[in-house]
Backbone as numpy.savetxt, mean C-alpha at the origin, in Angstrom:
# Nx Ny Nz CAx CAy CAz Cx Cy Cz
-47.51 48.26 12.25 -46.87 48.80 11.07 -45.35 48.85 11.26
-44.94 49.23 12.44 -43.52 49.26 12.72 -42.92 47.86 12.61
-43.61 46.88 13.13 -43.12 45.50 13.08 -43.07 44.97 11.65
-44.04 45.33 10.83 -44.09 44.88 9.44 -42.91 45.46 8.66
-42.65 46.78 8.84 -41.51 47.41 8.15 -40.18 46.85 8.66
-40.10 46.60 9.98 -38.88 46.03 10.56 -38.65 44.62 10.00
-39.69 43.83 9.88 -39.60 42.48 9.33 -39.14 42.53 7.88
-39.73 43.42 7.07 -39.35 43.54 5.66 -37.89 43.98 5.54
-37.48 44.89 6.37 -36.10 45.37 6.34 -35.13 44.24 6.70
-35.48 43.44 7.72 -34.62 42.34 8.14 -34.50 41.30 7.03
-35.63 40.99 6.38 -35.60 40.04 5.28 -34.74 40.58 4.15
-34.86 41.87 3.85 -34.08 42.49 2.78 -32.58 42.42 3.10
-32.21 42.70 4.35 -30.79 42.68 4.75 -30.24 41.25 4.65
-30.99 40.27 5.15 -30.54 38.88 5.10 -30.41 38.42 3.65
-31.38 38.74 2.81 -31.33 38.35 1.40 -30.15 39.00 0.71
-29.87 40.25 1.01 -28.73 40.95 0.41 -27.42 40.29 0.83
-27.33 39.92 2.11 -26.10 39.28 2.60 -25.90 37.91 1.93
-26.99 37.17 1.77 -26.89 35.86 1.12 -26.46 36.00 -0.33
-27.01 36.96 -1.03 -26.64 37.18 -2.43 -25.19 37.61 -2.54
-24.75 38.47 -1.65 -23.37 38.94 -1.68 -22.42 37.78 -1.38
-22.79 36.93 -0.41 -21.96 35.78 -0.08 -21.88 34.80 -1.23
-22.99 34.61 -1.92 -23.00 33.69 -3.06 -22.17 34.23 -4.20
-22.18 35.54 -4.37 -21.40 36.14 -5.45 -19.90 36.01 -5.18
-19.52 36.03 -3.90 -18.12 35.94 -3.56 -17.65 34.49 -3.44
-18.57 33.57 -3.33 -18.20 32.16 -3.16 -17.47 31.67 -4.40
-16.43 30.89 -4.16 -15.62 30.34 -5.24 -15.99 28.87 -5.44
-16.08 28.48 -6.66 -16.34 27.07 -6.94 -15.08 26.28 -6.63
-15.24 25.18 -5.92 -14.12 24.33 -5.53 -14.10 23.12 -6.45
-12.96 22.88 -7.05 -12.82 21.74 -7.94 -12.16 20.60 -7.16
-12.87 19.48 -7.08 -12.40 18.34 -6.30 -12.23 17.13 -7.21
-11.13 16.43 -7.00 -10.87 15.18 -7.73 -10.51 14.09 -6.76
-10.38 12.88 -7.26 -9.96 11.78 -6.40 -9.04 10.85 -7.17
-8.23 10.13 -6.40 -7.25 9.19 -6.95 -7.34 7.90 -6.15
-7.34 6.79 -6.85 -7.25 5.48 -6.18 -5.76 5.16 -6.09
-5.15 5.55 -4.98 -3.71 5.43 -4.81 -3.27 3.97 -4.88
-4.04 3.07 -4.29 -3.67 1.65 -4.30 -3.67 1.11 -5.74
-4.67 1.49 -6.52 -4.72 1.04 -7.92 -3.58 1.64 -8.73
-3.27 2.89 -8.47 -2.15 3.54 -9.17 -0.86 2.80 -8.83
-0.64 2.56 -7.54 0.59 1.87 -7.11 0.70 0.48 -7.73
-0.43 -0.21 -7.84 -0.40 -1.56 -8.41 -0.17 -1.56 -9.91
-0.55 -0.49 -10.59 -0.50 -0.52 -12.05 0.74 0.16 -12.65
1.50 0.87 -11.85 2.69 1.51 -12.43 3.82 0.48 -12.55
4.63 0.61 -13.59 5.71 -0.36 -13.82 6.74 -0.38 -12.69
6.91 0.73 -12.00 7.89 0.78 -10.92 7.57 -0.23 -9.82
6.30 -0.50 -9.58 5.92 -1.48 -8.55 6.38 -2.88 -8.92
6.19 -3.25 -10.17 6.65 -4.57 -10.61 8.17 -4.64 -10.56
8.84 -3.56 -10.94 10.30 -3.53 -10.90 10.81 -3.70 -9.47
10.14 -3.06 -8.53 10.54 -3.15 -7.13 10.39 -4.58 -6.63
9.27 -5.22 -6.96 9.07 -6.60 -6.52 10.16 -7.51 -7.10
10.48 -7.31 -8.36 11.52 -8.12 -9.00 12.89 -7.83 -8.37
13.17 -6.59 -8.07 14.44 -6.22 -7.45 14.58 -6.87 -6.07
13.52 -6.81 -5.29 13.56 -7.41 -3.95 13.71 -8.92 -4.05
12.98 -9.53 -4.99 13.08 -10.98 -5.18 14.52 -11.35 -5.56
15.13 -10.60 -6.45 16.50 -10.88 -6.88 17.49 -10.64 -5.74
17.27 -9.56 -5.01 18.17 -9.19 -3.92 18.23 -10.27 -2.83
17.10 -10.89 -2.55 17.04 -11.86 -1.47 16.93 -13.31 -1.97
17.14 -13.54 -3.25 16.94 -14.86 -3.84 17.82 -15.93 -3.18
19.08 -15.64 -2.95 19.99 -16.65 -2.38 19.57 -17.03 -0.97
19.20 -16.03 -0.16 18.78 -16.32 1.21 17.44 -17.06 1.23
16.54 -16.68 0.33 15.25 -17.37 0.25 15.45 -18.83 -0.16
16.34 -19.05 -1.12 16.63 -20.42 -1.56 17.22 -21.24 -0.42
18.10 -20.63 0.37 18.71 -21.33 1.50 17.64 -21.72 2.54
16.75 -20.79 2.84 15.67 -21.07 3.80 14.73 -22.14 3.25
14.42 -22.06 1.96 13.53 -23.07 1.35 14.17 -24.46 1.37
15.46 -24.52 1.10 16.15 -25.82 1.13 16.14 -26.39 2.54
16.38 -25.54 3.50 16.37 -25.99 4.89 14.98 -26.48 5.30
13.96 -25.79 4.85 12.58 -26.20 5.12 12.28 -27.55 4.48
12.75 -27.75 3.26 12.57 -29.04 2.57 13.29 -30.16 3.32
14.51 -29.87 3.77 15.26 -30.88 4.52 14.55 -31.24 5.83
14.04 -30.26 6.51 13.32 -30.51 7.76 12.11 -31.40 7.50
11.34 -31.03 6.49 10.15 -31.82 6.15 10.51 -33.25 5.76
11.60 -33.39 5.00 12.04 -34.73 4.59 12.40 -35.57 5.82
13.18 -34.97 6.73 13.61 -35.71 7.91 12.45 -36.04 8.85
11.50 -35.14 8.97 10.32 -35.41 9.79 9.53 -36.57 9.18
9.36 -36.53 7.87 8.64 -37.62 7.19 9.40 -38.94 7.33
10.73 -38.88 7.22 11.55 -40.09 7.37 11.42 -40.65 8.78
11.42 -39.76 9.76 11.27 -40.19 11.15 9.90 -40.81 11.38
8.87 -40.22 10.80 7.52 -40.75 10.95 7.38 -42.11 10.25
7.94 -42.17 9.04 7.79 -43.37 8.22 8.70 -44.51 8.70
9.99 -44.19 8.92 10.97 -45.24 9.23 11.27 -45.36 10.72
10.72 -44.50 11.54 11.00 -44.50 12.97 10.79 -45.83 13.66
9.68 -46.50 13.38 9.47 -47.79 14.05 10.53 -48.85 13.72
11.16 -48.75 12.57 12.16 -49.76 12.19 13.58 -49.32 12.53
13.74 -48.09 12.99 15.08 -47.58 13.33 15.45 -47.97 14.75
16.75 -48.01 14.97 17.21 -48.23 16.35 16.94 -46.94 17.14
16.97 -47.06 18.45 16.72 -45.88 19.29 17.78 -44.82 19.06
18.99 -45.21 18.85 20.11 -44.27 18.59 19.85 -43.51 17.28
19.42 -44.23 16.24 19.13 -43.59 14.95 17.98 -42.59 15.10
16.96 -42.97 15.85 15.83 -42.06 16.07 16.28 -40.81 16.81
17.11 -40.99 17.83 17.60 -39.85 18.61 18.46 -38.93 17.73
19.31 -39.54 16.92 20.17 -38.74 16.03 19.33 -37.95 15.02
18.34 -38.61 14.45 17.49 -37.94 13.47 16.64 -36.83 14.13
16.15 -37.10 15.33 15.39 -36.09 16.06 16.28 -34.91 16.41
17.48 -35.18 16.84 18.44 -34.11 17.15 18.77 -33.31 15.90
18.91 -33.99 14.78 19.18 -33.32 13.51 18.02 -32.40 13.12
16.78 -32.89 13.28 15.60 -32.08 12.96 15.54 -30.86 13.86
15.81 -31.05 15.15 15.78 -29.93 16.09 16.83 -28.88 15.75
18.01 -29.36 15.38 19.09 -28.44 14.99 18.70 -27.67 13.72
18.10 -28.38 12.76 17.66 -27.73 11.53 16.56 -26.70 11.81
15.65 -27.03 12.72 14.59 -26.07 13.08 15.17 -24.81 13.70
16.15 -24.97 14.57 16.81 -23.80 15.18 17.49 -22.96 14.11
18.17 -23.64 13.21 18.84 -22.94 12.12 17.82 -22.23 11.24
16.71 -22.90 10.97 15.63 -22.31 10.17 15.10 -21.04 10.84
14.81 -21.14 12.14 14.31 -19.98 12.88 15.32 -18.82 12.85
16.60 -19.15 13.01 17.61 -18.10 13.03 17.80 -17.44 11.66
17.43 -18.14 10.59 17.54 -17.57 9.25 16.23 -16.93 8.79
15.11 -17.59 9.04 13.83 -17.16 8.46 13.32 -15.86 9.07
13.36 -15.72 10.38 12.84 -14.49 11.00 13.57 -13.25 10.56
14.89 -13.23 10.66 15.60 -12.02 10.20 15.39 -11.74 8.71
15.30 -12.80 7.92 15.06 -12.63 6.49 13.69 -11.99 6.25
12.68 -12.48 6.95 11.35 -11.87 6.82 11.38 -10.40 7.20
12.07 -10.08 8.27 12.16 -8.69 8.71 12.89 -7.83 7.68
13.98 -8.36 7.13 14.73 -7.63 6.10 13.87 -7.37 4.87
13.15 -8.39 4.44 12.30 -8.25 3.26 11.19 -7.23 3.53
10.56 -7.33 4.69 9.50 -6.37 5.04 10.04 -4.94 5.09
11.23 -4.79 5.66 11.84 -3.45 5.75 12.12 -2.90 4.35
12.66 -3.72 3.48 12.94 -3.29 2.10 11.66 -2.94 1.37
10.61 -3.77 1.56 9.33 -3.49 0.91 8.75 -2.17 1.41
8.88 -1.91 2.70 8.38 -0.65 3.26 9.15 0.54 2.67
10.46 0.42 2.58 11.28 1.49 1.99 10.84 1.77 0.55
10.71 0.71 -0.21 10.34 0.87 -1.62 8.91 1.38 -1.78
7.99 0.89 -0.92 6.60 1.37 -0.97 6.56 2.87 -0.67
7.34 3.30 0.33 7.38 4.73 0.66 7.95 5.55 -0.49
8.94 5.01 -1.16 9.52 5.71 -2.31 8.48 5.83 -3.44
7.75 4.75 -3.69 6.72 4.76 -4.73 5.58 5.71 -4.36
5.18 5.68 -3.09 4.12 6.60 -2.65 4.57 8.06 -2.78
5.84 8.31 -2.55 6.38 9.66 -2.76 6.29 10.08 -4.23
6.60 9.14 -5.12 6.49 9.42 -6.55 5.03 9.69 -6.93
4.12 8.90 -6.37 2.70 9.07 -6.68 2.22 10.42 -6.14
2.64 10.77 -4.94 2.24 12.06 -4.35 2.74 13.21 -5.22
3.97 13.13 -5.69 4.51 14.18 -6.56 3.72 14.25 -7.86
3.34 13.11 -8.41 2.54 13.09 -9.64 1.15 13.67 -9.40
0.56 13.36 -8.26 -0.75 13.93 -7.92 -0.65 15.45 -7.84
0.42 15.94 -7.22 0.62 17.39 -7.11 0.71 18.04 -8.49
1.45 17.40 -9.40 1.61 17.95 -10.75 0.26 17.96 -11.49
-0.45 16.85 -11.44 -1.74 16.74 -12.13 -2.75 17.72 -11.52
-2.78 17.82 -10.20 -3.73 18.72 -9.54 -3.44 20.18 -9.92
-2.19 20.52 -9.98 -1.81 21.89 -10.36 -2.16 22.16 -11.82
-1.83 21.21 -12.69 -2.09 21.37 -14.11 -3.59 21.45 -14.41
-4.38 20.61 -13.73 -5.82 20.54 -13.98 -6.60 21.53 -13.11
-5.89 22.28 -12.28 -6.48 23.31 -11.41 -7.47 22.72 -10.40
-7.10 21.60 -9.76 -7.91 21.03 -8.69 -7.57 21.74 -7.40
-8.59 22.04 -6.61 -8.38 22.64 -5.30 -8.14 21.57 -4.24
-8.81 20.43 -4.40 -8.71 19.34 -3.44 -8.65 18.03 -4.22
-7.74 17.14 -3.81 -7.69 15.79 -4.37 -7.74 14.82 -3.19
-8.72 13.92 -3.23 -8.93 12.95 -2.16 -8.48 11.57 -2.60
-8.13 10.75 -1.62 -7.89 9.34 -1.89 -9.26 8.71 -2.13
-9.38 7.87 -3.11 -10.67 7.25 -3.45 -11.26 6.50 -2.26
-10.42 5.96 -1.40 -10.91 5.23 -0.24 -11.61 6.13 0.77
-11.29 7.43 0.76 -11.91 8.33 1.73 -13.16 9.00 1.19
-13.44 8.85 -0.10 -14.64 9.43 -0.69 -15.78 8.41 -0.62
-16.91 8.84 -0.08 -18.06 7.95 0.00 -18.68 7.80 -1.39
-18.73 8.89 -2.12 -19.27 8.86 -3.47 -18.53 9.89 -4.31
-18.23 9.54 -5.53 -17.61 10.47 -6.46 -17.95 10.03 -7.88
-18.24 11.00 -8.70 -18.52 10.70 -10.11 -17.22 10.28 -10.79
-17.31 9.32 -11.69 -16.10 8.83 -12.36 -15.32 9.91 -13.12
-16.00 10.96 -13.56 -15.27 11.99 -14.31 -14.30 12.79 -13.43
-14.40 12.65 -12.11 -13.48 13.34 -11.21 -12.30 12.46 -10.80
-12.25 11.26 -11.35 -11.15 10.33 -11.07 -9.96 10.72 -11.93
-8.86 11.08 -11.29 -7.66 11.47 -12.03 -6.57 10.39 -11.95
-6.95 9.18 -11.58 -5.98 8.09 -11.41 -5.18 7.82 -12.68
-5.84 7.77 -13.83 -5.13 7.51 -15.09 -4.12 8.62 -15.40
-4.50 9.84 -15.14 -3.58 10.95 -15.38 -2.38 10.88 -14.45
-2.61 10.41 -13.22 -1.50 10.26 -12.27 -0.57 9.14 -12.73
-1.15 8.05 -13.24 -0.33 6.95 -13.76 0.56 7.45 -14.91
-0.05 8.22 -15.81 0.73 8.78 -16.92 1.85 9.69 -16.41
1.54 10.50 -15.42 2.53 11.44 -14.88 3.67 10.69 -14.20
3.37 9.63 -13.47 4.43 8.84 -12.85 5.32 8.24 -13.92
4.71 7.78 -15.02 5.48 7.23 -16.15 6.40 8.27 -16.76
5.93 9.51 -16.84 6.76 10.60 -17.40 7.90 10.96 -16.46
7.62 10.89 -15.16 8.61 11.30 -14.17 9.81 10.38 -14.13
9.62 9.13 -14.50 10.74 8.19 -14.42 11.43 8.05 -15.74
């Protein structure tokens, strides 16, 4: 009898604690954003690409012309080499080698400069997106907002990507 009453009392205490915990539990509102899709669809991304293309257009054109000249001379050497004198072949080979060195000295730094600029601009855009997510999350009263890539499953109604796109548009 003592064990039966003790068991009933323990069950009652545990049930009371569970009910009290459930009453105090707060519902958590969670949303998600596809940051990559947002970044790809906002107008600022296209503007950045155009700005970078314009900024480096002259250097890109110079590298492309040099690449075309190298290819032309290599093809000329391959095609006309057997009919050229040894001196002409040596001169053309030396010219190709010089052009390749010049190409390497221009192309690598240019690639690095372009990558650096793209990284700077991508970070600036991601900062804008983060600020927009903060505004939307605060306005919509979300407790947690996840990147869509980190969510294994989420219902489409919790996707706030379109609202973030609109907010980024308003911010600029």
